[in-house]
MARPATI-280385 format. One record per residue (C-alpha): x, z, y; residue number from 1; residue in three letters; chain. Coordinates in steps of 0.1 Angstrom, whole numbers. Each point is the difference from the previous one (the first is absolute). Example, Ala and Ser with C-alpha at 12.3 -4.5 7.8 and 13.67 -1.06 7.14 Angstrom:
BEGIN
{x 123&z 78&y -45&nr 1&rest ALA&kette A};
{x 14&z -7&y 34&nr 2&rest SER&kette A};
This chain:
BEGIN
{x 2094&z 238&y -847&nr 1&rest MET&kette A};
{x -33&z 1&y -19&nr 2&rest GLU&kette A};
{x -21&z 31&y -7&nr 3&rest TYR&kette A};
{x -28&z 0&y -26&nr 4&rest ARG&kette A};
{x -27&z 28&y -4&nr 5&rest ARG&kette A};
{x -31&z 9&y -19&nr 6&rest THR&kette A};
{x -27&z 13&y 24&nr 7&rest ALA&kette A};
{x -27&z 18&y -23&nr 8&rest VAL&kette A};
{x -29&z -3&y 25&nr 9&rest ILE&kette A};
{x -34&z 20&y -8&nr 10&rest LYS&kette A};
{x -30&z -25&y 8&nr 11&rest LEU&kette A};
{x -33&z 9&y 16&nr 12&rest ASP&kette A};
{x -23&z -24&y -16&nr 13&rest THR&kette A};
{x -33&z -8&y 17&nr 14&rest PRO&kette A};
{x -34&z 11&y -15&nr 15&rest GLU&kette A};
{x -10&z -24&y -31&nr 16&rest GLY&kette A};
{x 36&z -13&y -1&nr 17&rest ALA&kette A};
{x 10&z 21&y -31&nr 18&rest ASP&kette A};
{x -19&z -22&y -24&nr 19&rest ALA&kette A};
{x 13&z -32&y 12&nr 20&rest SER&kette A};
{x 36&z 13&y -3&nr 21&rest LEU&kette A};
{x -7&z 16&y -35&nr 22&rest ARG&kette A};
{x -12&z -35&y -13&nr 23&rest GLU&kette A};
{x 29&z -19&y 18&nr 24&rest THR&kette A};
{x 24&z 23&y -18&nr 25&rest VAL&kette A};
{x -17&z -6&y -32&nr 26&rest GLU&kette A};
{x -3&z -37&y 3&nr 27&rest GLN&kette A};
{x 40&z -2&y 8&nr 28&rest PHE&kette A};
{x 6&z 24&y -30&nr 29&rest LYS&kette A};
{x -18&z -27&y -21&nr 30&rest HIS&kette A};
{x 21&z -29&y 13&nr 31&rest CYS&kette A};
{x 31&z 20&y -7&nr 32&rest ALA&kette A};
{x -10&z 12&y -36&nr 33&rest ASN&kette A};
{x -10&z -38&y -7&nr 34&rest THR&kette A};
{x 33&z -13&y 12&nr 35&rest ALA&kette A};
{x 16&z 26&y -20&nr 36&rest SER&kette A};
{x -16&z -7&y -32&nr 37&rest GLU&kette A};
{x 5&z -39&y 4&nr 38&rest TRP&kette A};
{x 37&z 5&y 11&nr 39&rest CYS&kette A};
{x 12&z 26&y -28&nr 40&rest TRP&kette A};
{x -19&z -21&y -27&nr 41&rest HIS&kette A};
{x 13&z 25&y -29&nr 42&rest GLY&kette A};
{x 29&z 14&y -15&nr 43&rest ASP&kette A};
{x 12&z -33&y -11&nr 44&rest ASP&kette A};
{x 29&z 0&y 26&nr 45&rest GLY&kette A};
{x -17&z -27&y 22&nr 46&rest TYR&kette A};
{x -10&z 12&y 35&nr 47&rest HIS&kette A};
{x -9&z -19&y 30&nr 48&rest VAL&kette A};
{x 21&z 11&y 33&nr 49&rest THR&kette A};
{x -7&z -27&y 22&nr 50&rest SER&kette A};
{x -24&z 7&y 28&nr 51&rest LYS&kette A};
{x -8&z -36&y 7&nr 52&rest ALA&kette A};
{x -8&z -6&y -37&nr 53&rest LYS&kette A};
{x -22&z 28&y -1&nr 54&rest ALA&kette A};
{x -19&z -7&y 32&nr 55&rest GLU&kette A};
{x -5&z -36&y -13&nr 56&rest HIS&kette A};
{x -15&z 11&y -32&nr 57&rest ALA&kette A};
{x -23&z 28&y 13&nr 58&rest LEU&kette A};
{x -8&z -6&y 36&nr 59&rest TYR&kette A};
{x -31&z -20&y -5&nr 60&rest ASP&kette A};
{x -12&z 23&y -26&nr 61&rest GLN&kette A};
{x 2&z 33&y 20&nr 62&rest LEU&kette A};
{x -11&z -16&y 32&nr 63&rest ARG&kette A};
{x -33&z -6&y -20&nr 64&rest ASP&kette A};
{x 0&z 33&y -18&nr 65&rest GLU&kette A};
{x 4&z 21&y 33&nr 66&rest THR&kette A};
{x -11&z 1&y 37&nr 67&rest ASP&kette A};
{x 36&z 4&y 11&nr 68&rest LEU&kette A};
{x 18&z -22&y 26&nr 69&rest THR&kette A};
{x 27&z -25&y -13&nr 70&rest ALA&kette A};
{x 26&z 23&y 13&nr 71&rest ASN&kette A};
{x -11&z 31&y -19&nr 72&rest LEU&kette A};
{x -5&z -20&y -31&nr 73&rest VAL&kette A};
{x 37&z -13&y 4&nr 74&rest GLN&kette A};
{x 11&z 36&y 8&nr 75&rest LYS&kette A};
{x -17&z 12&y -32&nr 76&rest GLY&kette A};
{x 18&z -27&y -22&nr 77&rest ILE&kette A};
{x 36&z 4&y 16&nr 78&rest ARG&kette A};
{x -4&z 39&y -4&nr 79&rest ARG&kette A};
{x -5&z -6&y -38&nr 80&rest ALA&kette A};
{x 27&z -25&y -3&nr 81&rest VAL&kette A};
{x 25&z 23&y 17&nr 82&rest GLU&kette A};
{x -11&z 30&y -23&nr 83&rest ALA&kette A};
{x 6&z -25&y -32&nr 84&rest VAL&kette A};
{x 34&z -9&y 16&nr 85&rest LYS&kette A};
{x 10&z 35&y 0&nr 86&rest SER&kette A};
{x -13&z 5&y -35&nr 87&rest GLY&kette A};
{x 20&z -30&y -13&nr 88&rest VAL&kette A};
{x 32&z 16&y 16&nr 89&rest GLU&kette A};
{x -5&z 32&y -19&nr 90&rest ARG&kette A};
{x -5&z -19&y -31&nr 91&rest LEU&kette A};
{x 33&z -18&y 6&nr 92&rest LYS&kette A};
{x 17&z 33&y 3&nr 93&rest ARG&kette A};
{x -17&z 11&y -35&nr 94&rest GLY&kette A};
{x -24&z 25&y 17&nr 95&rest GLU&kette A};
{x -34&z 4&y -14&nr 96&rest ASN&kette A};
{x -28&z -13&y 22&nr 97&rest THR&kette A};
{x -35&z -13&y -1&nr 98&rest SER&kette A};
{x -23&z -24&y 17&nr 99&rest LYS&kette A};
{x -5&z 13&y 37&nr 100&rest PRO&kette A};
{x -36&z 13&y 8&nr 101&rest HIS&kette A};
{x -11&z 8&y 34&nr 102&rest PHE&kette A};
{x -25&z 30&y 2&nr 103&rest SER&kette A};
{x 11&z 14&y 34&nr 104&rest ALA&kette A};
{x -26&z -6&y 28&nr 105&rest ASP&kette A};
{x 21&z -21&y 23&nr 106&rest SER&kette A};
{x 4&z -36&y 12&nr 107&rest ALA&kette A};
{x 28&z -18&y 20&nr 108&rest VAL&kette A};
{x -6&z -14&y 33&nr 109&rest TYR&kette A};
{x 23&z -20&y 23&nr 110&rest ASP&kette A};
{x -5&z -17&y 36&nr 111&rest LYS&kette A};
{x -23&z -24&y -12&nr 112&rest ARG&kette A};
{x -27&z 23&y -19&nr 113&rest SER&kette A};
{x 6&z 29&y 27&nr 114&rest ALA&kette A};
{x 6&z 2&y 37&nr 115&rest THR&kette A};
{x 20&z 30&y 9&nr 116&rest PHE&kette A};
{x -3&z 17&y 32&nr 117&rest HIS&kette A};
{x 15&z 32&y 17&nr 118&rest ARG&kette A};
{x -32&z 19&y -5&nr 119&rest ASP&kette A};
{x -19&z -16&y -26&nr 120&rest HIS&kette A};
{x 1&z -28&y -27&nr 121&rest VAL&kette A};
{x -24&z -28&y -7&nr 122&rest SER&kette A};
{x -2&z -6&y -41&nr 123&rest LEU&kette A};
{x -16&z -28&y -18&nr 124&rest SER&kette A};
{x -26&z 11&y -26&nr 125&rest THR&kette A};
{x -26&z -14&y -22&nr 126&rest VAL&kette A};
{x -24&z 4&y 27&nr 127&rest ASP&kette A};
{x 19&z -13&y 29&nr 128&rest GLY&kette A};
{x 24&z 18&y 24&nr 129&rest ARG&kette A};
{x 0&z 36&y 5&nr 130&rest ILE&kette A};
{x 18&z 20&y 28&nr 131&rest GLU&kette A};
{x 14&z 33&y -8&nr 132&rest CYS&kette A};
{x 17&z 25&y 26&nr 133&rest ASP&kette A};
{x 31&z 18&y -9&nr 134&rest TYR&kette A};
{x -1&z 38&y -4&nr 135&rest ILE&kette A};
{x 35&z 8&y 14&nr 136&rest LEU&kette A};
{x 16&z 35&y 6&nr 137&rest PRO&kette A};
{x 7&z 11&y 36&nr 138&rest ASP&kette A};
{x 35&z -4&y 12&nr 139&rest GLY&kette A};
{x 20&z -33&y 8&nr 140&rest SER&kette A};
{x 28&z 11&y -21&nr 141&rest GLU&kette A};
{x -20&z 9&y -31&nr 142&rest THR&kette A};
{x -3&z -27&y -28&nr 143&rest PRO&kette A};
{x -20&z -21&y -4&nr 144&rest PRO&kette A};
{x -7&z 2&y 37&nr 145&rest THR&kette A};
{x 34&z -5&y 9&nr 146&rest LYS&kette A};
{x 2&z -35&y -16&nr 147&rest TYR&kette A};
{x -36&z -9&y 5&nr 148&rest VAL&kette A};
{x 2&z 5&y 39&nr 149&rest SER&kette A};
{x 33&z -17&y 3&nr 150&rest ASP&kette A};
{x -5&z -35&y 9&nr 151&rest GLU&kette A};
{x 37&z -9&y -12&nr 152&rest ALA&kette A};
{x -12&z 8&y -36&nr 153&rest PHE&kette A};
{x -19&z -31&y -13&nr 154&rest GLU&kette A};
{x -27&z 4&y -28&nr 155&rest PHE&kette A};
{x 9&z -23&y -30&nr 156&rest ARG&kette A};
{x -25&z 6&y -26&nr 157&rest MET&kette A};
{x -20&z 29&y -15&nr 158&rest ALA&kette A};
{x -14&z 17&y -32&nr 159&rest HIS&kette A};
{x -35&z 11&y 4&nr 160&rest LEU&kette A};
{x -6&z 31&y -22&nr 161&rest GLN&kette A};
{x -28&z 22&y -9&nr 162&rest TYR&kette A};
{x 10&z 36&y -7&nr 163&rest ARG&kette A};
{x -19&z 34&y -1&nr 164&rest ASP&kette A};
{x -29&z -14&y 18&nr 165&rest GLY&kette A};
{x 18&z -16&y 29&nr 166&rest ASP&kette A};
{x 15&z -34&y 7&nr 167&rest TRP&kette A};
{x 36&z -4&y 9&nr 168&rest TYR&kette A};
{x 22&z -28&y 13&nr 169&rest LEU&kette A};
{x 36&z -1&y -14&nr 170&rest HIS&kette A};
{x 13&z -25&y 27&nr 171&rest ALA&kette A};
{x 37&z -15&y -2&nr 172&rest SER&kette A};
{x 12&z -1&y 33&nr 173&rest MET&kette A};
{x 33&z -17&y 14&nr 174&rest ARG&kette A};
{x 21&z 6&y 31&nr 175&rest LYS&kette A};
{x 28&z -23&y 10&nr 176&rest VAL&kette A};
{x 25&z 13&y 25&nr 177&rest GLU&kette A};
{x 31&z -23&y 15&nr 178&rest ALA&kette A};
{x 33&z 15&y -10&nr 179&rest ASP&kette A};
{x 36&z -13&y 4&nr 180&rest GLU&kette A};
{x -2&z -19&y -34&nr 181&rest GLU&kette A};
{x -30&z -19&y 7&nr 182&rest SER&kette A};
{x 11&z -9&y 38&nr 183&rest SER&kette A};
{x 31&z -13&y -18&nr 184&rest LYS&kette A};
{x -21&z -20&y -24&nr 185&rest SER&kette A};
{x -20&z -17&y 28&nr 186&rest GLU&kette A};
{x 32&z -16&y 14&nr 187&rest SER&kette A};
{x 8&z -17&y -34&nr 188&rest LYS&kette A};
{x -6&z -36&y -8&nr 189&rest HIS&kette A};
{x -33&z -4&y -15&nr 190&rest ARG&kette A};
{x -18&z -29&y -15&nr 191&rest THR&kette A};
{x -38&z -10&y -4&nr 192&rest VAL&kette A};
{x -22&z -15&y -27&nr 193&rest LEU&kette A};
{x -20&z -32&y 12&nr 194&rest GLY&kette A};
{x -32&z -7&y -18&nr 195&rest VAL&kette A};
{x -20&z -31&y 2&nr 196&rest ASP&kette A};
{x -37&z 2&y -11&nr 197&rest LEU&kette A};
{x -20&z -29&y -16&nr 198&rest GLY&kette A};
{x -25&z -13&y -23&nr 199&rest VAL&kette A};
{x 21&z -12&y -31&nr 200&rest ASN&kette A};
{x 25&z 28&y 4&nr 201&rest ASN&kette A};
{x -16&z 31&y 14&nr 202&rest LEU&kette A};
{x 34&z 13&y 13&nr 203&rest ALA&kette A};
{x 36&z -14&y 1&nr 204&rest VAL&kette A};
{x 29&z 21&y 11&nr 205&rest ALA&kette A};
{x 31&z -13&y 16&nr 206&rest SER&kette A};
{x 19&z 16&y -30&nr 207&rest THR&kette A};
{x -17&z -30&y -20&nr 208&rest GLY&kette A};
{x -24&z 22&y -19&nr 209&rest ARG&kette A};
{x -34&z -17&y -3&nr 210&rest PHE&kette A};
{x -34&z 17&y -6&nr 211&rest TRP&kette A};
{x -23&z -27&y -15&nr 212&rest SER&kette A};
{x -36&z -2&y 9&nr 213&rest ALA&kette A};
{x -11&z -14&y -32&nr 214&rest ASP&kette A};
{x -19&z 32&y -13&nr 215&rest GLU&kette A};
{x -16&z 6&y 33&nr 216&rest PHE&kette A};
{x -12&z -36&y 4&nr 217&rest ASN&kette A};
{x -13&z -1&y -35&nr 218&rest HIS&kette A};
{x -22&z 31&y 6&nr 219&rest TRP&kette A};
{x -9&z -10&y 34&nr 220&rest ARG&kette A};
{x -15&z -32&y -16&nr 221&rest ARG&kette A};
{x -17&z 20&y -28&nr 222&rest GLU&kette A};
{x -17&z 25&y 26&nr 223&rest TYR&kette A};
{x -12&z -32&y 18&nr 224&rest GLU&kette A};
{x -16&z -12&y -30&nr 225&rest LYS&kette A};
{x -19&z 29&y -7&nr 226&rest ARG&kette A};
{x -12&z 5&y 35&nr 227&rest ARG&kette A};
{x -10&z -36&y -1&nr 228&rest GLY&kette A};
{x -22&z 5&y -32&nr 229&rest SER&kette A};
{x -15&z 31&y 11&nr 230&rest LEU&kette A};
{x -10&z -15&y 35&nr 231&rest GLN&kette A};
{x -20&z -27&y -19&nr 232&rest GLN&kette A};
{x -23&z 30&y -14&nr 233&rest CYS&kette A};
{x -19&z 11&y 31&nr 234&rest ASP&kette A};
{x -8&z 35&y -16&nr 235&rest SER&kette A};
{x 7&z 36&y 9&nr 236&rest ARG&kette A};
{x 20&z 2&y -31&nr 237&rest TYR&kette A};
{x 24&z -29&y 11&nr 238&rest ALA&kette A};
{x 4&z 14&y 34&nr 239&rest HIS&kette A};
{x 11&z 34&y -14&nr 240&rest GLU&kette A};
{x 23&z -17&y -23&nr 241&rest ASN&kette A};
{x 16&z -22&y 27&nr 242&rest ILE&kette A};
{x 11&z 32&y 19&nr 243&rest GLU&kette A};
{x 13&z 14&y -34&nr 244&rest SER&kette A};
{x 20&z -32&y -3&nr 245&rest VAL&kette A};
{x 14&z 4&y 32&nr 246&rest GLY&kette A};
{x 12&z 37&y -6&nr 247&rest GLN&kette A};
{x 17&z -9&y -32&nr 248&rest LYS&kette A};
{x 16&z -32&y 18&nr 249&rest GLU&kette A};
{x 15&z 24&y 27&nr 250&rest TYR&kette A};
{x 9&z 25&y -25&nr 251&rest GLY&kette A};
{x 21&z -23&y -21&nr 252&rest ARG&kette A};
{x 16&z -15&y 30&nr 253&rest PHE&kette A};
{x 8&z 32&y 15&nr 254&rest GLU&kette A};
{x 20&z 10&y -35&nr 255&rest ILE&kette A};
{x 19&z -32&y 3&nr 256&rest TYR&kette A};
{x 10&z 3&y 37&nr 257&rest LEU&kette A};
{x 12&z 37&y -7&nr 258&rest HIS&kette A};
{x 23&z -11&y -27&nr 259&rest THR&kette A};
{x 13&z -29&y 22&nr 260&rest VAL&kette A};
{x 4&z 25&y 30&nr 261&rest ALA&kette A};
{x 19&z 25&y -24&nr 262&rest ASN&kette A};
{x 22&z -27&y -10&nr 263&rest GLU&kette A};
{x 5&z -16&y 33&nr 264&rest LEU&kette A};
{x 13&z 36&y 12&nr 265&rest ILE&kette A};
{x 23&z 2&y -33&nr 266&rest GLU&kette A};
{x 16&z -33&y 12&nr 267&rest GLU&kette A};
{x 5&z 14&y 36&nr 268&rest ALA&kette A};
{x 16&z 33&y -14&nr 269&rest VAL&kette A};
{x 21&z -16&y -27&nr 270&rest GLU&kette A};
{x 15&z -24&y 28&nr 271&rest ASN&kette A};
{x 5&z 29&y 25&nr 272&rest SER&kette A};
{x -24&z -15&y 25&nr 273&rest CYS&kette A};
{x -12&z 18&y 31&nr 274&rest SER&kette A};
{x -32&z -22&y 6&nr 275&rest HIS&kette A};
{x -23&z -22&y -20&nr 276&rest ILE&kette A};
{x -12&z -27&y 24&nr 277&rest VAL&kette A};
{x -34&z -17&y -5&nr 278&rest PHE&kette A};
{x -15&z -31&y 22&nr 279&rest GLU&kette A};
{x -28&z 12&y 21&nr 280&rest ASP&kette A};
{x -32&z -8&y -17&nr 281&rest SER&kette A};
{x -22&z -1&y 31&nr 282&rest THR&kette A};
{x -1&z -38&y 1&nr 283&rest HIS&kette A};
{x 11&z -6&y -36&nr 284&rest ILE&kette A};
{x -28&z -26&y -7&nr 285&rest ARG&kette A};
{x 17&z -23&y 27&nr 286&rest GLU&kette A};
{x 32&z 3&y -23&nr 287&rest ASN&kette A};
{x -17&z -2&y -33&nr 288&rest ILE&kette A};
{x -29&z -21&y 4&nr 289&rest PRO&kette A};
{x -7&z 0&y -38&nr 290&rest GLU&kette A};
{x -1&z 39&y -2&nr 291&rest ALA&kette A};
{x -36&z 14&y -9&nr 292&rest THR&kette A};
{x -14&z 32&y 13&nr 293&rest TRP&kette A};
{x 13&z 18&y -30&nr 294&rest GLN&kette A};
{x 37&z -13&y 9&nr 295&rest HIS&kette A};
{x -3&z 13&y 34&nr 296&rest ILE&kette A};
{x -14&z 34&y -9&nr 297&rest TRP&kette A};
{x 26&z 3&y -25&nr 298&rest ALA&kette A};
{x 26&z -9&y 24&nr 299&rest PHE&kette A};
{x -10&z 27&y 25&nr 300&rest ARG&kette A};
{x -5&z 27&y -28&nr 301&rest ARG&kette A};
{x 34&z -7&y -14&nr 302&rest LEU&kette A};
{x 15&z 6&y 33&nr 303&rest TYR&kette A};
{x -19&z 32&y 6&nr 304&rest GLU&kette A};
{x 9&z 12&y -35&nr 305&rest TYR&kette A};
{x 38&z -6&y 5&nr 306&rest VAL&kette A};
{x -1&z 15&y 36&nr 307&rest GLU&kette A};
{x -11&z 33&y -13&nr 308&rest TYR&kette A};
{x 17&z 1&y -32&nr 309&rest LYS&kette A};
{x 33&z -10&y 15&nr 310&rest ALA&kette A};
{x 2&z 29&y 21&nr 311&rest LYS&kette A};
{x 7&z 24&y -29&nr 312&rest GLU&kette A};
{x 32&z -21&y -5&nr 313&rest HIS&kette A};
{x 12&z 0&y 35&nr 314&rest SER&kette A};
{x -10&z -37&y 2&nr 315&rest VAL&kette A};
{x -21&z -14&y 28&nr 316&rest GLU&kette A};
{x -24&z -29&y -2&nr 317&rest ALA&kette A};
{x -1&z -23&y 31&nr 318&rest VAL&kette A};
{x -18&z -34&y 7&nr 319&rest GLN&kette A};
{x 15&z -29&y 20&nr 320&rest VAL&kette A};
{x -15&z -33&y 16&nr 321&rest ASP&kette A};
{x -2&z -25&y -30&nr 322&rest PRO&kette A};
{x 3&z -32&y 21&nr 323&rest ARG&kette A};
{x 23&z -25&y -14&nr 324&rest ASN&kette A};
{x 12&z 22&y -29&nr 325&rest THR&kette A};
{x -14&z -26&y -25&nr 326&rest SER&kette A};
{x 16&z -33&y 13&nr 327&rest ASN&kette A};
{x 32&z 17&y 17&nr 328&rest ARG&kette A};
{x 33&z -4&y -19&nr 329&rest CYS&kette A};
{x 15&z 35&y -8&nr 330&rest SER&kette A};
{x 35&z -15&y -2&nr 331&rest THR&kette A};
{x 3&z -21&y 33&nr 332&rest CYS&kette A};
{x -32&z 9&y 20&nr 333&rest GLY&kette A};
{x -13&z -37&y 0&nr 334&rest PHE&kette A};
{x -37&z 1&y 3&nr 335&rest THR&kette A};
{x -23&z -28&y -10&nr 336&rest HIS&kette A};
{x -34&z -5&y -20&nr 337&rest ASP&kette A};
{x 19&z -26&y -21&nr 338&rest ASP&kette A};
{x 22&z 27&y -14&nr 339&rest ASN&kette A};
{x -27&z 15&y -23&nr 340&rest ARG&kette A};
{x -19&z -17&y -28&nr 341&rest ASN&kette A};
{x -24&z 22&y -17&nr 342&rest GLU&kette A};
{x 23&z 27&y -19&nr 343&rest GLU&kette A};
{x 33&z -22&y 7&nr 344&rest SER&kette A};
{x 22&z 6&y 30&nr 345&rest PHE&kette A};
{x 26&z -28&y 11&nr 346&rest LYS&kette A};
{x 14&z 4&y 34&nr 347&rest CYS&kette A};
{x 2&z -35&y 17&nr 348&rest GLN&kette A};
{x 30&z 9&y 18&nr 349&rest GLN&kette A};
{x 24&z 19&y -21&nr 350&rest CYS&kette A};
{x -14&z -9&y -34&nr 351&rest GLY&kette A};
{x -6&z 36&y -11&nr 352&rest TYR&kette A};
{x -24&z 2&y -30&nr 353&rest GLU&kette A};
{x -18&z 29&y -15&nr 354&rest ASN&kette A};
{x -37&z 13&y -7&nr 355&rest HIS&kette A};
{x -18&z -3&y 30&nr 356&rest ALA&kette A};
{x -14&z 37&y -2&nr 357&rest ASP&kette A};
{x 35&z 14&y -5&nr 358&rest TYR&kette A};
{x 12&z -18&y 31&nr 359&rest ASN&kette A};
{x -29&z 16&y 19&nr 360&rest ALA&kette A};
{x 8&z 33&y -12&nr 361&rest ALA&kette A};
{x 36&z -3&y 14&nr 362&rest LYS&kette A};
{x -15&z -12&y 31&nr 363&rest ASN&kette A};
{x -24&z 29&y 5&nr 364&rest ILE&kette A};
{x 30&z 23&y -4&nr 365&rest GLY&kette A};
{x 20&z -19&y 28&nr 366&rest LEU&kette A};
{x -29&z 0&y 22&nr 367&rest GLN&kette A};
{x 2&z 38&y 1&nr 368&rest TYR&kette A};
{x 36&z -2&y 5&nr 369&rest LEU&kette A};
{x -6&z -22&y 31&nr 370&rest ARG&kette A};
{x -25&z 24&y 13&nr 371&rest ARG&kette A};
{x 22&z 29&y -4&nr 372&rest ARG&kette A};
{x 29&z -21&y 18&nr 373&rest GLN&kette A};
{x -24&z -11&y 27&nr 374&rest ASN&kette A};
{x -11&z 34&y 9&nr 375&rest ALA&kette A};
{x 35&z 10&y 7&nr 376&rest GLY&kette A};
{x -4&z 36&y -15&nr 377&rest ASP&kette A};
{x 36&z 4&y -8&nr 378&rest GLY&kette A};
{x -6&z 9&y -34&nr 379&rest GLY&kette A};
{x 19&z -3&y -32&nr 380&rest ALA&kette A};
{x 5&z -38&y -12&nr 381&rest PRO&kette A};
{x -27&z -9&y -28&nr 382&rest VAL&kette A};
{x 4&z -27&y -25&nr 383&rest ASP&kette A};
{x -27&z -16&y -23&nr 384&rest VAL&kette A};
{x 6&z 9&y -35&nr 385&rest ARG&kette A};
{x 3&z -29&y -26&nr 386&rest LEU&kette A};
{x 3&z -3&y -39&nr 387&rest ASN&kette A};
{x 39&z 0&y 8&nr 388&rest ARG&kette A};
{x 13&z 10&y 33&nr 389&rest GLY&kette A};
{x -17&z -2&y 33&nr 390&rest THR&kette A};
{x -10&z -20&y 31&nr 391&rest LEU&kette A};
{x 9&z 10&y 34&nr 392&rest ASN&kette A};
{x -22&z -8&y 30&nr 393&rest VAL&kette A};
{x 19&z -35&y 6&nr 394&rest SER&kette A};
{x -12&z -10&y -35&nr 395&rest GLY&kette A};
{x 38&z 3&y -15&nr 396&rest GLU&kette A};
{x 1&z 11&y -35&nr 397&rest TYR&kette A};
{x 22&z 31&y -5&nr 398&rest VAL&kette A};
{x 10&z 2&y -38&nr 399&rest PRO&kette A};
{x 0&z 33&y -18&nr 400&rest PRO&kette A};
{x 32&z 21&y -1&nr 401&rest ALA&kette A};
{x 21&z -8&y -32&nr 402&rest SER&kette A};
{x -20&z -31&y -9&nr 403&rest VAL&kette A};
{x 12&z -33&y 9&nr 404&rest GLU&kette A};
{x -23&z -24&y 18&nr 405&rest ALA&kette A};
């Protein structure tokens, strides 16, 4: 059973922090109002309600115009998109509405821009991190003390608000307790989503869905060219701009990786998967020698995003040993270097042919199944989800119910 609570916590701000918090909130409102203006367009009926599209269009501009971290800029844009979505729904119902405008002194924080503790919080601001103690009422059963002091309640996100001369944290908290239904669900047959990472396709799922790395590789090359040109100029201006290019590069890539992470989680949820299985990236350069440092950074960052985002959907991200996942046949298990030729896979023993990355994604899922089986934990049976049907731990195909193989 899941319990959700909002704890309104008064903050004891350190001396000199008020100005930093005020400026952070002002810049956050600037991001939200700029995004609202861009998304709403006008009264012509065309409104942008895609977070990815808004971030792609506005992120670089707002990073240049503010001193906010990447996460707070993204949160400002997304806050506006959500408000525009609500406005569009009202318009569809024939209700009067107008372009959203943000005037309240508030900003949205999640676990990337804030570190929540039981007695204080560390907040990202335009002047770096600021730690604020909680001012809580006495009595362990008095809200918000009741929720903040209970280790079973987890901080999810929070709205920082300035009201009547004081700062408050409106923290969303969640507590999950096992009940009879959840115990029953743990014994149900579950499936996992295997994910292969690569240079040409950033991610390929065992369901057959591909996320091309074309855009990522294009911008990687563009930013390399810009850095190369600036490095030829041995001046202070050039060095400052090299740093700026790096910040924009990371910002652009982070937006793209957030989108891929969200879509991977959607794929897992739509296919009733309990786990998203990645290959361990610790020694990934040995498995993908052509990967640049940007690729390796992206692989690790993508896993981090999926790991923390998936928890909200009761899905767990895990990693497995990637050895032989590229040259092993997902159908018969025969492993040989000649099975794979660049992006093509053909088993030298059974003749199975498919895209090499798709075959690897299935093997990564199977690797997790074998790990569970070898652990002898006695858990419920788990299969690898495919685009149609599943694979069991023996590599045997199980067609979907009501669909002929």
